[in-house]
PLY file of the C-alpha trace (Angstrom):
ply
format ascii 1.0
element vertex 447
property float x
property float y
property float z
element edge 446
property int vertex1
property int vertex2
end_header
65.46 -7.52 34.09
69.11 -8.49 34.53
69.20 -9.89 30.97
67.87 -6.60 29.52
70.53 -4.68 31.42
73.28 -6.91 30.02
71.89 -6.67 26.46
71.81 -2.88 26.75
75.45 -2.85 27.88
76.39 -5.12 24.96
74.64 -2.84 22.47
76.53 0.19 23.79
79.84 -1.67 23.51
79.04 -2.63 19.89
78.02 0.93 18.99
81.20 2.39 20.47
83.35 -0.24 18.76
81.76 0.37 15.33
82.15 4.15 15.78
85.84 3.72 16.68
86.42 1.22 13.86
85.03 3.52 11.16
86.32 6.79 12.64
87.13 8.88 9.52
90.40 10.37 10.79
91.81 10.45 7.23
89.01 12.79 6.12
90.10 16.46 6.05
86.60 17.78 6.74
86.28 15.57 9.81
89.65 16.68 11.16
88.77 20.35 10.58
85.46 19.84 12.39
87.27 18.22 15.33
89.67 21.16 15.44
86.67 23.53 15.40
85.06 21.59 18.24
88.11 21.83 20.50
88.66 25.47 19.50
85.09 26.43 20.43
85.23 24.48 23.70
88.55 26.12 24.63
87.34 29.60 23.71
84.04 29.11 25.52
85.81 27.94 28.68
88.26 30.85 28.63
85.96 33.66 27.58
82.53 32.79 28.87
82.40 30.54 31.91
84.27 32.60 34.53
83.20 36.09 33.48
79.62 35.26 32.47
78.12 32.02 33.62
79.43 31.86 37.18
78.06 35.36 37.83
74.76 34.37 36.25
74.47 31.37 38.57
74.89 33.64 41.61
72.27 36.06 40.24
69.89 33.14 39.65
70.59 32.06 43.23
69.54 35.51 44.45
66.23 35.18 42.61
65.74 31.67 43.94
66.51 32.46 47.59
66.20 36.20 48.32
63.47 37.27 45.89
60.25 36.23 47.57
57.71 34.16 45.73
55.27 36.98 46.26
57.47 39.40 44.28
57.83 36.95 41.38
54.09 36.29 41.35
53.35 40.01 41.53
55.36 40.84 38.39
55.52 37.56 36.43
52.90 35.25 37.93
49.96 33.77 36.04
47.64 36.24 37.80
49.87 39.30 37.30
48.63 42.13 35.11
49.65 41.15 31.58
50.65 44.67 30.62
53.06 44.90 33.56
54.38 41.32 33.27
55.18 41.47 29.56
56.60 45.00 29.73
59.02 44.07 32.51
60.00 40.87 30.71
60.42 42.54 27.31
62.79 45.29 28.46
64.91 43.05 30.68
67.46 42.49 27.93
68.40 46.16 27.88
69.45 45.79 31.55
70.98 42.32 31.54
73.02 42.35 28.29
73.54 38.58 28.37
73.81 35.81 25.78
71.53 32.86 25.08
73.29 30.67 27.65
73.77 33.21 30.44
70.01 33.94 30.50
69.22 30.27 31.25
69.82 30.16 35.01
67.83 33.39 35.43
64.95 32.02 33.36
65.04 28.70 35.24
64.95 30.56 38.53
61.89 32.74 37.84
60.10 29.78 36.25
60.61 27.69 39.38
59.36 30.58 41.54
55.99 30.53 39.76
56.30 32.92 36.81
53.61 32.52 34.18
54.69 30.74 31.01
54.10 33.78 28.77
56.12 36.33 30.80
58.84 33.73 31.47
59.19 33.04 27.73
59.22 36.79 26.98
62.03 37.15 29.53
63.89 34.17 28.02
63.80 35.67 24.51
64.38 39.30 25.42
67.38 38.69 27.72
69.86 38.02 24.89
67.85 39.56 22.01
67.40 43.14 23.30
71.03 43.72 24.25
71.47 47.49 23.96
75.17 47.16 23.10
74.41 44.71 20.30
71.65 46.98 18.96
74.02 49.99 18.87
76.76 47.91 17.24
74.29 46.63 14.65
73.21 50.17 13.76
76.79 51.43 13.49
78.20 48.56 11.43
75.23 47.18 9.47
73.26 50.41 9.09
70.67 52.37 11.03
67.73 50.64 9.35
69.08 47.19 10.33
69.58 48.35 13.92
66.06 49.77 14.07
64.54 46.65 12.50
66.39 44.45 14.98
65.16 46.54 17.92
61.52 46.55 16.83
61.65 42.87 15.94
63.24 41.77 19.22
60.87 43.76 21.46
57.74 42.70 19.58
58.90 39.07 19.25
59.41 38.68 22.99
55.85 39.81 23.70
54.16 38.03 20.78
55.95 34.71 21.35
55.18 34.88 25.06
51.49 35.58 24.36
51.27 32.74 21.83
52.90 30.28 24.24
50.48 31.35 26.98
47.58 30.91 24.54
48.68 27.46 23.37
49.09 26.23 26.95
46.20 28.24 28.39
44.72 25.19 30.15
47.93 24.69 32.12
48.07 28.41 32.83
44.51 28.34 34.19
45.48 25.56 36.56
48.52 27.55 37.62
46.35 30.64 38.15
44.05 28.65 40.42
46.97 27.26 42.40
48.54 30.69 42.81
45.24 32.16 44.02
45.46 29.82 47.01
49.11 30.44 47.81
49.64 32.04 51.19
52.40 34.55 50.50
54.78 34.95 53.41
55.68 38.50 54.46
58.86 39.98 53.00
61.90 39.21 55.10
63.57 42.49 54.11
62.48 45.61 52.20
62.30 45.14 48.44
64.82 47.91 47.85
67.47 45.96 49.75
66.95 42.82 47.68
66.90 44.94 44.51
70.14 46.67 45.55
71.86 43.32 46.09
70.47 41.90 42.83
71.39 44.84 40.59
74.85 45.14 42.12
75.54 41.61 40.88
73.92 42.42 37.51
76.15 45.47 36.97
79.25 43.47 37.88
78.19 40.95 35.22
77.53 43.69 32.63
80.75 45.67 33.04
83.04 42.67 33.54
81.90 41.54 30.07
81.81 44.97 28.40
83.33 44.44 24.96
85.68 46.75 23.09
83.91 49.13 20.68
84.11 48.21 17.02
85.60 51.63 16.15
88.45 53.15 18.16
86.60 56.42 18.73
88.05 57.96 21.86
85.34 60.61 21.96
82.66 57.95 22.37
81.21 57.17 25.79
81.24 53.48 24.84
85.03 53.62 24.44
85.52 55.12 27.89
83.14 52.65 29.48
85.27 49.88 27.97
88.59 51.51 28.85
87.58 51.93 32.51
85.36 48.86 32.80
87.48 47.20 35.50
87.40 50.33 37.65
83.61 50.39 37.26
83.45 46.67 38.03
85.60 47.30 41.11
83.22 50.05 42.25
80.23 47.71 42.05
82.27 45.03 43.82
82.67 47.47 46.73
78.90 47.97 46.70
78.53 44.18 46.80
80.74 44.11 49.90
78.51 46.77 51.47
75.45 44.66 50.59
76.96 41.51 52.09
77.63 43.30 55.38
74.60 45.55 55.79
71.89 43.62 53.95
72.88 39.97 54.34
74.47 40.64 57.75
77.63 38.67 57.01
80.54 39.42 59.36
82.58 42.33 58.05
85.84 40.55 58.83
84.99 37.78 56.36
84.00 40.28 53.67
87.17 42.31 54.24
89.28 39.15 53.99
87.65 38.29 50.64
88.14 41.83 49.34
91.84 41.84 50.32
92.43 38.43 48.74
90.77 39.58 45.50
92.74 42.84 45.42
96.07 41.10 46.03
95.31 38.54 43.29
94.47 41.38 40.88
97.77 43.18 41.60
99.86 40.01 41.34
98.18 38.73 38.18
98.51 42.09 36.38
102.25 42.17 37.19
103.24 38.53 36.69
100.82 37.14 34.07
101.63 38.39 30.57
98.39 37.24 28.96
95.93 40.04 29.74
92.85 37.83 29.50
94.28 35.27 31.90
95.28 38.08 34.25
91.66 39.25 34.34
90.35 35.78 35.14
92.48 35.29 38.27
90.89 38.02 40.48
87.45 37.06 39.19
88.01 33.45 40.27
89.41 34.55 43.63
86.44 36.89 44.15
83.91 34.19 43.23
85.68 31.65 45.46
85.72 34.16 48.34
82.01 34.86 47.92
81.29 31.13 47.91
83.31 30.51 51.08
81.84 33.55 52.85
78.25 32.49 52.20
78.87 28.81 52.99
80.59 29.59 56.29
78.07 32.21 57.42
76.01 31.14 60.43
73.99 34.31 61.02
71.33 33.54 58.41
70.46 30.21 56.79
69.47 32.03 53.59
73.09 32.95 52.92
74.09 29.28 52.86
71.02 28.51 50.76
72.23 31.11 48.25
75.49 29.20 47.78
73.66 25.86 47.49
71.13 27.30 45.01
74.00 28.67 42.91
75.62 25.25 42.86
72.28 23.67 41.97
71.95 25.83 38.85
75.57 25.18 37.87
75.13 21.42 38.29
71.96 21.42 36.22
73.06 23.70 33.38
76.83 23.27 32.82
76.74 19.62 31.61
74.00 20.39 29.10
75.86 23.46 27.87
79.01 21.40 27.43
77.17 18.88 25.26
75.61 21.71 23.25
78.90 23.58 22.69
80.65 20.38 21.55
77.79 19.56 19.15
77.61 23.12 17.76
81.37 23.24 17.22
81.46 19.90 15.38
78.45 20.61 13.17
78.70 24.37 12.52
82.30 25.23 13.34
83.90 27.87 15.51
83.76 31.60 14.77
85.30 34.16 17.11
87.97 36.86 17.31
88.00 37.31 13.55
88.75 33.65 12.75
86.52 30.91 11.43
87.08 27.15 11.51
84.55 25.19 9.51
82.50 22.37 10.98
81.19 19.26 9.23
78.61 21.43 7.46
80.66 23.57 5.01
80.38 27.34 5.44
80.15 27.64 1.63
76.82 25.83 1.74
75.48 28.29 4.29
76.64 31.30 2.29
75.14 29.88 -0.89
71.83 29.04 0.76
71.19 32.47 2.34
71.59 34.67 -0.72
68.63 36.65 -2.06
65.35 37.06 -0.22
63.40 33.88 -0.83
61.30 32.11 1.78
63.87 29.33 1.85
66.88 31.62 2.33
65.21 33.42 5.22
64.02 30.17 6.76
67.46 28.61 6.40
69.13 31.66 7.97
66.71 31.45 10.90
67.42 27.74 11.41
71.18 28.18 11.22
71.02 31.15 13.58
68.85 29.20 16.00
71.30 26.30 16.27
74.58 28.23 16.18
76.06 29.65 19.36
76.70 33.41 19.37
78.51 35.02 22.28
77.28 38.53 23.05
78.10 40.95 20.18
79.81 38.32 17.98
76.76 37.96 15.74
77.35 41.41 14.21
80.81 40.79 12.65
79.65 37.31 11.57
76.68 38.79 9.71
78.91 41.55 8.32
81.19 38.89 6.84
78.26 36.92 5.42
76.80 40.07 3.82
80.15 40.69 2.14
79.96 37.16 0.71
76.52 37.76 -0.79
74.05 37.12 2.02
70.72 38.91 1.50
69.61 41.63 3.92
66.43 39.75 4.80
68.25 36.56 5.83
70.75 38.75 7.72
67.96 40.19 9.88
66.45 36.70 10.30
69.81 35.47 11.58
70.11 38.43 13.98
66.63 37.80 15.42
66.95 34.02 15.79
70.66 33.69 16.56
71.37 35.56 19.80
68.22 34.30 21.54
68.71 30.62 20.71
71.51 28.08 20.37
71.83 24.32 20.54
73.19 24.46 24.13
70.38 26.84 25.04
67.74 24.46 23.64
69.02 21.51 25.64
68.67 23.42 28.90
65.24 24.85 28.00
64.07 21.29 27.30
65.24 20.28 30.77
63.18 23.12 32.29
60.04 23.15 30.12
59.97 19.70 28.52
60.37 18.65 24.89
57.01 19.81 23.55
57.15 23.38 24.86
60.76 23.71 23.73
59.91 22.60 20.19
56.98 25.05 20.07
59.13 27.93 21.38
62.00 27.26 18.96
59.55 26.89 16.05
57.89 30.22 16.88
61.25 32.01 16.95
62.28 30.48 13.61
58.95 31.19 11.88
58.72 34.79 13.12
62.36 35.48 12.23
61.69 34.12 8.74
58.65 36.39 8.30
60.54 39.44 9.60
63.43 38.71 7.23
61.07 38.42 4.25
59.40 41.75 5.05
62.69 43.54 5.67
64.29 42.08 2.53
61.31 43.21 0.43
61.51 46.79 1.75
65.31 47.19 1.67
0 1
1 2
2 3
3 4
4 5
5 6
6 7
7 8
8 9
9 10
10 11
11 12
12 13
13 14
14 15
15 16
16 17
17 18
18 19
19 20
20 21
21 22
22 23
23 24
24 25
25 26
26 27
27 28
28 29
29 30
30 31
31 32
32 33
33 34
34 35
35 36
36 37
37 38
38 39
39 40
40 41
41 42
42 43
43 44
44 45
45 46
46 47
47 48
48 49
49 50
50 51
51 52
52 53
53 54
54 55
55 56
56 57
57 58
58 59
59 60
60 61
61 62
62 63
63 64
64 65
65 66
66 67
67 68
68 69
69 70
70 71
71 72
72 73
73 74
74 75
75 76
76 77
77 78
78 79
79 80
80 81
81 82
82 83
83 84
84 85
85 86
86 87
87 88
88 89
89 90
90 91
91 92
92 93
93 94
94 95
95 96
96 97
97 98
98 99
99 100
100 101
101 102
102 103
103 104
104 105
105 106
106 107
107 108
108 109
109 110
110 111
111 112
112 113
113 114
114 115
115 116
116 117
117 118
118 119
119 120
120 121
121 122
122 123
123 124
124 125
125 126
126 127
127 128
128 129
129 130
130 131
131 132
132 133
133 134
134 135
135 136
136 137
137 138
138 139
139 140
140 141
141 142
142 143
143 144
144 145
145 146
146 147
147 148
148 149
149 150
150 151
151 152
152 153
153 154
154 155
155 156
156 157
157 158
158 159
159 160
160 161
161 162
162 163
163 164
164 165
165 166
166 167
167 168
168 169
169 170
170 171
171 172
172 173
173 174
174 175
175 176
176 177
177 178
178 179
179 180
180 181
181 182
182 183
183 184
184 185
185 186
186 187
187 188
188 189
189 190
190 191
191 192
192 193
193 194
194 195
195 196
196 197
197 198
198 199
199 200
200 201
201 202
202 203
203 204
204 205
205 206
206 207
207 208
208 209
209 210
210 211
211 212
212 213
213 214
214 215
215 216
216 217
217 218
218 219
219 220
220 221
221 222
222 223
223 224
224 225
225 226
226 227
227 228
228 229
229 230
230 231
231 232
232 233
233 234
234 235
235 236
236 237
237 238
238 239
239 240
240 241
241 242
242 243
243 244
244 245
245 246
246 247
247 248
248 249
249 250
250 251
251 252
252 253
253 254
254 255
255 256
256 257
257 258
258 259
259 260
260 261
261 262
262 263
263 264
264 265
265 266
266 267
267 268
268 269
269 270
270 271
271 272
272 273
273 274
274 275
275 276
276 277
277 278
278 279
279 280
280 281
281 282
282 283
283 284
284 285
285 286
286 287
287 288
288 289
289 290
290 291
291 292
292 293
293 294
294 295
295 296
296 297
297 298
298 299
299 300
300 301
301 302
302 303
303 304
304 305
305 306
306 307
307 308
308 309
309 310
310 311
311 312
312 313
313 314
314 315
315 316
316 317
317 318
318 319
319 320
320 321
321 322
322 323
323 324
324 325
325 326
326 327
327 328
328 329
329 330
330 331
331 332
332 333
333 334
334 335
335 336
336 337
337 338
338 339
339 340
340 341
341 342
342 343
343 344
344 345
345 346
346 347
347 348
348 349
349 350
350 351
351 352
352 353
353 354
354 355
355 356
356 357
357 358
358 359
359 360
360 361
361 362
362 363
363 364
364 365
365 366
366 367
367 368
368 369
369 370
370 371
371 372
372 373
373 374
374 375
375 376
376 377
377 378
378 379
379 380
380 381
381 382
382 383
383 384
384 385
385 386
386 387
387 388
388 389
389 390
390 391
391 392
392 393
393 394
394 395
395 396
396 397
397 398
398 399
399 400
400 401
401 402
402 403
403 404
404 405
405 406
406 407
407 408
408 409
409 410
410 411
411 412
412 413
413 414
414 415
415 416
416 417
417 418
418 419
419 420
420 421
421 422
422 423
423 424
424 425
425 426
426 427
427 428
428 429
429 430
430 431
431 432
432 433
433 434
434 435
435 436
436 437
437 438
438 439
439 440
440 441
441 442
442 443
443 444
444 445
445 446
């Protein structure tokens, strides 16, 4: 046993030495890919972790701790009415407006609470795919027919893929149904409306804190005003969160007031002394999240409040390392595209553009595969596809990319594998790619 351990260590040393010895630092493509990797990691850390993921972990913690198992089983469980379960799961994206990585802690949470595989998968796909902002942006920039096709495709895909997954693993689902029939559901600790109020307050903070600028500077548009006043709206929902902490979770008002004052002071100071607007926005968010963490950890009135903080940390600990590996891999292989700039990865962008022209089976399939493995932050897929269309990408492959891209990514796949296992992850990813390919072929033939 000891000898095997030493041999394994020796092999790792040899592998690392050979990799370092032959490191192709003189190769321009390699250096560009490394630059893309660090650029994507830096951008992801600045733009996505604080405003998106940390909030998502707290929301997942709410589901894990405050949403009773009975509620999850009632709407998503293996014995729930399929019509209700899939409808709720399929329209969730219109409410959440999250990306393929932000949906992961929420999916992991409902899966652990006993959601059926089909509804859970429908929720996993629909969360990032049926983003109402992205749908509107698609229709305005890429055309009404593309926006409509994306909407119909995303809604139907979430239900169909969920049903197929449930069918493939029906034996496991039958076992789960039998187990859930025997579960003794504890009575609700608090009225459902209170838990829902607390949950959706956090959801709306997540939505408006990440509300992106409209593509067109149309000051008569409601979307422009929602963006222009998004921090005031976020502040309003933060006040509602304070109300929820005091009156629903029964946390001492002095602690909540202290956190609110600290967050407000940090917002005023950062806006006056930090020139970079994006950095200035991150400071009060970090102070607010830190305050919420301290408040819940220090609370002694209800053990569930401390459990909320520990559950949030549990999701962060499970998901963040896998996302980091995925972001680094995606940046190195496929490059970094954001804020109007593109840095190529090891795989040349010219190859991708050449391979997705026309409307062949291969071009649609290739677009689906590339979309599935690339990482798209919320709304960024639209300008990327717009640029690819200008370079000769076919309309069918464009739709295939829009249907596969936002719902999947390499970081996303790594986390799903950790939750569902390798086999189910491969089946799920394959279904998304195949259905996106078919949808692209049909759309490309019609338009």
